[in-house]
C-alpha positions as CSV (number, residue, x, y, z in Angstrom):
1,M,7.8,-7.6,-10.2
2,P,8.4,-3.8,-11.9
3,R,8.0,-3.7,-15.5
4,I,9.7,-1.4,-17.7
5,F,8.8,-0.7,-21.2
6,I,11.7,-0.3,-23.2
7,G,10.9,2.3,-26.5
8,W,13.6,2.2,-29.3
9,G,13.7,3.8,-32.8
10,G,16.3,2.4,-35.1
11,N,18.5,1.1,-31.8
12,K,16.8,-2.2,-31.0
13,P,20.1,-3.9,-30.6
14,L,20.9,-1.4,-28.1
15,A,16.9,-1.7,-26.5
16,D,18.0,-5.7,-26.3
17,E,21.7,-5.2,-24.6
18,V,19.4,-3.1,-21.8
19,A,17.2,-5.7,-21.1
20,K,19.4,-8.3,-20.8
21,Q,20.8,-5.7,-18.0
22,F,17.8,-6.7,-16.2
23,K,18.3,-10.0,-15.9
24,G,17.8,-12.0,-12.4
25,S,17.5,-8.4,-11.0
26,E,13.8,-7.2,-9.2
27,Y,12.9,-5.7,-12.7
28,T,11.3,-7.3,-15.9
29,A,12.3,-5.4,-18.9
30,I,9.8,-6.1,-21.8
31,V,11.2,-3.8,-25.5
32,G,8.8,-2.2,-27.2
33,G,7.9,-4.4,-30.2
34,D,10.1,-7.4,-29.5
35,K,8.8,-10.4,-31.5
36,P,5.3,-9.4,-32.7
37,T,2.4,-11.4,-32.6
38,D,-0.2,-9.1,-34.1
39,M,0.0,-7.5,-38.1
40,Y,0.1,-3.7,-36.5
41,V,2.9,-3.2,-34.2
42,G,1.2,-0.3,-32.6
43,T,-1.6,-2.7,-31.1
44,Q,1.2,-4.9,-29.6
45,V,3.1,-2.0,-28.5
46,I,0.1,-0.4,-26.4
47,D,-0.5,-3.8,-25.3
48,Q,3.2,-4.1,-23.3
49,I,2.6,-0.3,-22.2
50,K,-0.1,-1.3,-20.0
51,K,1.6,-4.0,-18.3
52,C,4.3,-1.7,-17.4
53,D,5.1,0.9,-14.5
54,K,8.1,2.3,-15.4
55,A,9.8,3.5,-19.2
56,I,12.6,3.9,-20.8
57,L,13.1,6.1,-24.2
58,L,15.8,5.4,-26.8
59,V,16.1,8.5,-28.6
60,E,18.7,8.2,-31.3
61,N,18.9,9.2,-35.6
62,Y,16.5,8.0,-37.0
63,N,17.0,8.4,-41.1
64,G,18.0,11.7,-39.2
65,Q,15.4,12.4,-37.2
66,I,13.5,11.1,-34.6
67,S,11.7,7.8,-35.1
68,P,7.4,8.6,-35.4
69,N,6.9,5.0,-33.5
70,L,9.0,6.2,-30.5
71,L,7.5,9.7,-30.3
72,F,3.7,7.9,-31.3
73,E,4.7,5.4,-28.0
74,W,5.9,8.6,-26.0
75,G,2.9,10.6,-26.4
76,F,0.7,7.6,-25.6
77,I,2.4,6.7,-22.0
78,V,2.3,10.1,-21.3
79,A,-1.5,10.7,-22.2
80,Y,-2.1,7.0,-20.4
81,K,-0.9,8.6,-17.4
82,K,-0.3,4.9,-15.5
83,I,3.4,5.3,-16.0
84,P,5.3,8.3,-13.4
85,K,8.3,8.8,-15.1
86,I,9.6,8.3,-17.9
87,H,13.6,8.0,-18.2
88,I,14.6,9.6,-21.4
89,F,17.9,8.8,-22.4
90,M,19.2,11.0,-25.9
91,I,22.6,9.5,-27.9
92,N,24.3,11.5,-30.6
93,K,21.8,13.7,-29.4
94,S,20.6,16.5,-27.4
95,Q,17.8,17.7,-25.1
96,R,17.1,20.7,-27.5
97,E,16.4,19.0,-29.8
98,L,13.0,17.9,-28.3
99,P,10.1,19.4,-29.3
100,S,9.1,21.9,-26.9
101,D,5.6,19.6,-25.8
102,L,8.6,17.7,-24.3
103,L,10.6,19.7,-22.7
104,G,11.4,19.9,-18.6
105,V,11.5,15.4,-18.8
106,W,14.2,13.5,-17.1
107,V,16.4,13.5,-20.0
108,K,20.4,11.8,-20.2
109,E,22.9,12.7,-23.2
110,L,25.2,10.0,-24.1
111,V,28.1,9.6,-26.7
112,R,27.9,6.8,-28.3
113,D,31.7,6.2,-29.7
114,A,31.7,5.0,-33.5
115,N,35.3,3.1,-33.2
116,D,33.7,1.2,-30.4
117,N,32.2,-2.7,-31.4
118,E,30.9,-3.1,-28.2
119,S,29.1,0.0,-28.2
120,D,25.9,-1.2,-27.6
121,K,26.7,-3.0,-24.3
122,H,28.7,-0.1,-23.0
123,L,25.6,2.1,-23.2
124,A,23.4,0.1,-22.2
125,E,25.6,-0.8,-18.8
126,I,25.8,3.2,-18.1
127,I,21.2,3.5,-18.9
128,H,20.6,0.2,-16.4
129,N,23.3,2.2,-13.4
130,D,21.7,5.4,-14.1
131,F,18.2,4.3,-13.9
132,I,18.6,2.0,-11.0
133,S,20.2,5.4,-9.8
134,D,17.5,7.7,-10.0
135,D,14.5,4.9,-9.9
136,T,15.7,3.9,-6.1
137,Q,15.6,7.5,-5.1
138,N,12.4,7.6,-6.1
139,K,11.0,4.8,-4.1
140,L,12.5,6.2,-1.6
141,S,10.8,8.7,-1.0
142,H,7.2,7.4,-2.7
143,E,4.4,7.6,1.0
144,R,1.7,4.8,0.5
145,F,0.4,6.5,3.4
146,N,-0.9,9.1,1.1
147,L,-4.1,6.2,-0.7
148,I,-5.6,6.4,2.9
149,P,-6.6,10.3,2.9
150,E,-7.4,9.8,-0.5
151,W,-9.6,6.8,-0.5
152,T,-12.8,9.1,-0.4
153,S,-11.7,10.3,-3.8
154,N,-10.3,6.7,-4.5
155,R,-13.1,4.8,-3.7
156,C,-15.5,5.0,-7.1
157,N,-15.3,2.8,-9.6
158,F,-12.3,1.5,-7.5
159,A,-12.2,-2.0,-9.4
160,E,-12.7,-0.2,-12.5
161,N,-9.8,1.7,-11.9
162,I,-7.3,-0.6,-10.5
163,N,-8.0,-2.6,-13.9
164,N,-6.6,-0.3,-16.0
165,L,-3.5,0.5,-13.7
166,S,-0.3,-1.7,-14.3
167,S,0.0,-4.7,-12.0
168,D,2.6,-3.5,-9.3
169,Y,0.3,0.1,-8.7
170,A,-2.8,-1.7,-8.6
171,R,-1.3,-4.2,-5.6
172,E,-0.3,-1.5,-4.1
173,N,-3.8,0.5,-4.0
174,I,-5.2,-2.6,-2.8
175,I,-3.3,-3.3,0.0
176,M,-3.4,0.4,1.0
177,S,-7.2,0.1,0.7
178,C,-7.2,-2.6,3.5
179,L,-6.8,-0.1,6.0
180,A,-8.6,3.3,4.5
181,A,-11.6,0.8,4.2
182,Y,-11.9,0.1,7.6
183,Y,-11.2,3.7,8.9
184,F,-14.1,4.6,6.3
185,G,-16.5,2.0,7.8
186,D,-16.0,0.4,4.0
187,N,-15.2,-2.8,4.3
188,R,-18.2,-4.1,2.6
189,Y,-18.1,-2.1,-0.2
190,L,-14.1,-2.6,-0.6
191,R,-15.0,-6.6,-0.7
192,N,-17.8,-6.2,-3.0
193,Q,-15.0,-4.8,-5.4
194,L,-12.4,-7.0,-4.9
195,E,-14.9,-9.6,-6.0
196,L,-14.7,-7.6,-9.8
197,I,-10.9,-6.9,-10.4
198,S,-8.0,-9.5,-11.8
199,G,-5.1,-8.9,-13.7
200,D,-2.0,-11.3,-13.7
201,D,-1.0,-14.2,-11.1
202,E,0.9,-11.7,-8.3
203,L,-2.4,-9.4,-7.9
204,N,-4.7,-12.3,-8.3
205,N,-2.4,-13.4,-4.9
206,T,-2.7,-9.7,-3.1
207,V,-6.7,-9.6,-4.1
208,T,-7.2,-13.2,-3.0
209,F,-5.1,-12.0,0.6
210,A,-6.9,-8.7,0.6
211,K,-10.8,-10.3,0.5
212,S,-9.5,-12.7,3.5
213,Y,-8.7,-9.4,4.8
214,V,-11.5,-7.5,5.1
215,D,-13.6,-11.2,5.6
216,V,-11.4,-11.1,9.6
217,F,-13.4,-8.1,10.1
218,L,-17.1,-8.2,8.0
219,Q,-17.0,-12.7,9.9
220,S,-16.2,-10.9,13.6
221,G,-18.7,-7.8,13.2
222,N,-15.5,-5.6,13.5
223,M,-13.7,-7.6,16.0
224,I,-17.0,-7.2,18.6
225,H,-17.0,-11.4,18.6
226,E,-15.3,-14.2,17.6
227,I,-14.5,-15.6,14.1
228,P,-16.4,-18.3,13.2
229,P,-14.4,-21.5,12.7
230,K,-15.0,-21.7,9.4
231,A,-14.1,-18.7,8.3
232,F,-11.1,-19.1,10.1
233,F,-9.4,-21.7,9.0
234,G,-10.7,-20.0,4.8
235,C,-8.6,-17.1,5.9
236,Q,-5.9,-18.9,7.8
237,D,-5.2,-21.0,4.4
238,V,-5.1,-17.8,2.6
239,F,-2.6,-16.3,4.8
240,E,-0.4,-19.5,5.1
241,T,-0.1,-19.5,1.5
242,R,0.1,-16.0,0.9
243,L,3.2,-16.2,3.6
244,N,4.8,-18.5,1.4
245,D,4.6,-17.0,-1.4
246,L,6.3,-13.8,0.2
247,K,8.7,-14.9,2.8
248,N,11.9,-14.5,0.2
249,S,11.1,-11.4,-0.9
250,N,13.0,-8.2,-0.8
251,D,10.6,-6.3,-2.8
252,D,9.1,-3.3,-0.4
253,L,5.8,-3.7,-1.5
254,D,5.6,-7.5,-0.8
255,V,7.4,-7.1,2.6
256,L,4.5,-4.1,3.4
257,E,1.8,-6.7,1.9
258,L,4.2,-9.6,4.3
259,I,4.0,-7.3,7.5
260,L,-0.4,-6.4,6.9
261,C,-0.6,-10.7,6.5
262,Y,1.4,-11.4,9.1
263,E,-0.6,-8.9,11.7
264,I,-4.1,-10.2,11.2
265,Y,-3.5,-13.5,11.0
266,G,-1.9,-13.0,14.2
267,L,-5.2,-10.9,15.1
268,A,-8.1,-13.8,13.2
269,C,-6.1,-16.1,15.8
270,T,-7.0,-13.4,18.5
271,L,-10.7,-13.7,17.7
272,Y,-10.7,-17.5,17.1
273,L,-9.4,-18.1,20.7
274,K,-12.7,-16.3,22.0
275,N,-15.4,-19.4,20.8
276,R,-15.2,-21.1,23.8
277,N,-15.5,-24.9,23.5
278,L,-11.6,-24.9,22.2
279,S,-9.6,-27.7,23.1
280,D,-6.9,-27.2,25.7
281,T,-4.2,-28.2,22.8
282,I,-5.8,-26.1,19.6
283,R,-5.7,-23.1,22.3
284,R,-2.3,-23.4,22.5
285,T,-1.3,-23.9,19.2
286,C,-3.3,-21.1,18.2
287,I,-1.6,-18.9,21.1
288,N,1.9,-20.0,19.3
289,K,0.8,-18.8,15.9
290,T,-0.7,-15.5,17.3
291,L,2.7,-14.8,18.9
292,E,4.8,-16.6,16.1
293,C,3.2,-13.8,13.9
294,Y,3.6,-10.6,15.7
295,K,6.6,-10.8,16.2
296,N,7.6,-11.8,12.8
297,A,5.3,-8.7,11.8
298,F,7.1,-6.1,14.2
299,A,10.5,-7.2,12.6
300,Y,9.6,-6.8,8.9
301,L,8.4,-3.5,10.2
302,E,11.3,-2.6,11.9
303,L,13.3,-3.9,8.4
304,L,11.2,-1.8,6.1
305,D,11.0,1.1,8.7
306,D,15.3,1.0,8.4
307,R,15.2,0.7,4.5
308,I,12.9,3.5,3.7
309,D,13.3,7.2,5.2
310,V,9.5,8.6,4.3
311,D,6.1,7.0,5.4
312,D,6.3,7.7,9.5
313,C,2.6,8.0,9.1
314,L,2.1,4.3,7.7
315,F,4.6,2.7,10.4
316,N,3.6,4.4,13.3
317,L,-0.6,3.2,12.1
318,L,0.9,-0.1,12.0
319,R,3.0,-0.3,15.1
320,A,-0.2,0.8,16.7
321,Y,-2.1,-1.7,15.3
322,L,0.6,-4.2,16.4
323,N,1.4,-2.8,19.9
324,N,-2.5,-2.9,20.6
325,D,-3.4,-6.2,18.8
326,M,-0.5,-7.7,21.2
327,A,-1.9,-6.2,24.2
328,N,-5.3,-6.5,23.8
329,F,-3.7,-10.2,23.1
330,Y,-2.0,-10.5,27.3
331,Q,-5.1,-8.9,28.8
332,T,-7.4,-11.7,26.9
333,N,-5.7,-15.1,27.5
334,H,-3.9,-14.2,30.7
335,L,-0.9,-14.2,29.9
336,D,1.3,-12.0,31.3
337,D,0.1,-8.9,33.0
338,D,3.5,-7.1,32.7
339,K,3.6,-7.6,29.2
340,F,0.0,-7.0,28.5
341,L,1.2,-3.5,30.3
342,E,4.6,-2.7,28.1
343,Y,2.6,-3.1,24.6
344,L,-0.1,-1.1,26.3
345,D,2.0,1.9,27.5
346,K,3.9,1.2,23.4
347,S,0.6,1.2,21.7
348,V,-0.7,4.6,23.1
349,A,3.1,5.9,22.5
350,A,2.2,4.8,19.1
351,R,-1.2,6.5,18.5
352,K,0.0,9.4,20.2
353,T,3.0,10.4,17.5
354,L,0.6,9.0,14.6
355,H,-1.9,11.8,15.8
356,L,0.5,14.3,16.0
357,A,2.0,13.4,12.5
358,F,-0.7,13.3,11.1
359,S,-2.2,16.2,12.0
360,A,0.7,18.3,11.0
361,K,1.0,17.3,7.6
362,Y,-2.3,16.4,6.8
363,S,-4.0,19.5,8.8
364,T,-7.3,19.9,6.5
365,N,-8.5,16.2,6.9
366,A,-10.7,16.9,10.0
367,Y,-11.8,13.1,9.2
368,L,-8.8,11.1,10.0
369,K,-7.2,13.6,12.6
370,N,-10.8,12.9,14.9
371,K,-10.7,8.8,14.4
372,F,-6.7,9.0,14.8
373,E,-7.2,11.4,17.7
374,Q,-10.0,9.2,19.2
375,E,-8.0,6.0,19.3
376,Y,-5.2,7.6,20.7
377,M,-8.2,8.7,23.8
378,I,-9.5,5.3,23.9
379,A,-5.8,4.6,24.4
380,L,-5.1,6.7,26.7
381,S,-7.7,6.0,28.8
382,K,-7.5,2.5,29.7
383,Q,-3.5,3.4,30.3
384,C,-5.5,5.5,33.0
385,L,-7.0,2.5,34.6
386,Y,-2.9,1.1,35.6
387,M,-2.0,4.6,36.6
388,T,0.4,4.8,39.9
389,D,1.1,8.2,40.2
390,P,-2.4,9.8,40.8
391,F,-1.1,13.3,40.4
392,K,-1.1,12.4,36.5
393,K,-3.8,10.0,36.1
394,A,-5.4,12.7,37.5
395,L,-4.0,15.5,34.5
396,T,-4.7,12.5,32.0
397,V,-8.1,12.0,33.1
398,E,-9.3,15.4,32.9
399,A,-7.8,15.9,29.2
400,I,-9.7,12.7,28.2
401,K,-12.7,14.2,29.7
402,E,-12.7,17.6,27.9
403,R,-11.7,15.6,24.8
404,N,-14.7,13.7,24.9
405,N,-17.2,16.3,25.8
406,D,-16.1,18.4,22.0
407,W,-16.8,15.2,20.8
408,K,-20.4,14.4,22.5
409,S,-21.2,18.2,21.6
410,E,-20.4,17.3,17.8
411,L,-22.4,13.9,18.4
412,D,-25.1,15.9,20.2
413,Y,-25.6,18.4,17.3
414,T,-26.4,16.0,14.9
415,Y,-28.6,13.9,16.8
416,S,-30.2,17.4,17.2
417,L,-30.9,17.5,13.2
418,I,-31.3,13.6,12.6
419,T,-34.5,14.5,15.1
420,R,-36.0,17.3,13.5
421,L,-35.7,15.4,10.3
422,E,-37.2,12.5,11.4
423,N,-40.1,14.4,12.7
424,N,-40.3,16.4,9.1
425,L,-40.7,12.4,7.8
426,K,-43.2,11.9,9.8
427,Q,-45.7,14.6,9.5
428,L,-45.3,13.8,5.9
429,E,-46.1,10.8,6.5
430,D,-49.4,11.9,8.4
431,Q,-50.4,14.0,6.0
């Protein structure tokens, strides 16, 4: 659940009323300094802020001025930099009364009716509704895909940085790191970093899932060979538990983790099916579980895509994964040639869309642009094997060859540099 820190200065009854408005919702409200457990309230407030990823500050007259404690909390939140947006509500005060350094922030001016015996309740309703309206709008503009190209800078001291984030932001970074580490060849590094992360129950559950996600690739040599039975059953227990935890959630982040959980569970089943000594019963059970996982992953992906207006790159990446996994599943297990070709075509289309969208938005990231284009070309070359139109096939093969020659030239140049370096090292050893 997103956690909201509610700061107040001399108007705690209003803060308590605001917190009540969030009961039973997807948010958890924490009133600053409520029921102090330390002789220094400031220590408790700092701990409270560090557990939150959102903030509401209630600015009202406090002995004729803004409460110094509230200004301290405000300053700490700004300096802490883990809460991206602060919602300020000025009650019977003007934004112009704020210090110049605090101008330009999100502010809503409200008027307290002195003749209203339930003014706290009525103000709390307005504050709650305004916050929800703005936060929902902000949520829909949030592109989690950005964390993939940012991996090269975020990977340094990954665990240490995650441990300093609020739970939701930590979970978000961990989930997206599972996708990023695959493309940057950092699965082993990420696996080691995950061992150093701990937090609340939700964060720890996501960490456990991420470990098993990465283990599927590590235990199968990056999908080259079958996943060993012991490793498969260990991952299976984690995936089943996590699916049960998340299946009734309506939170966007939970749904995203749910999609990845179904996708990697289906992939793990596909890799387990490569074991040649499986009985017919186990094989059939595993095939059914694979289809169930992929079917659910597709359904939740469409649900999330319908709900969020941005993150096209992320959704096309996930579609490319799922359609490719389904095509390989049908081909490897000789189940349905028509289904294989159907999902292969969808995989090629998703990879092409992803490559074009990424190139347009992240034009300076040559590394990932190449990766996504190479995956598209691999899928396209496989599709060529089944093309019936000779003219279209010839043109497509020629385009693939041309791009492949470009990559070979780059590799040849890199290899020549490595050869020269190795020759120099050999001469140094012979001295």
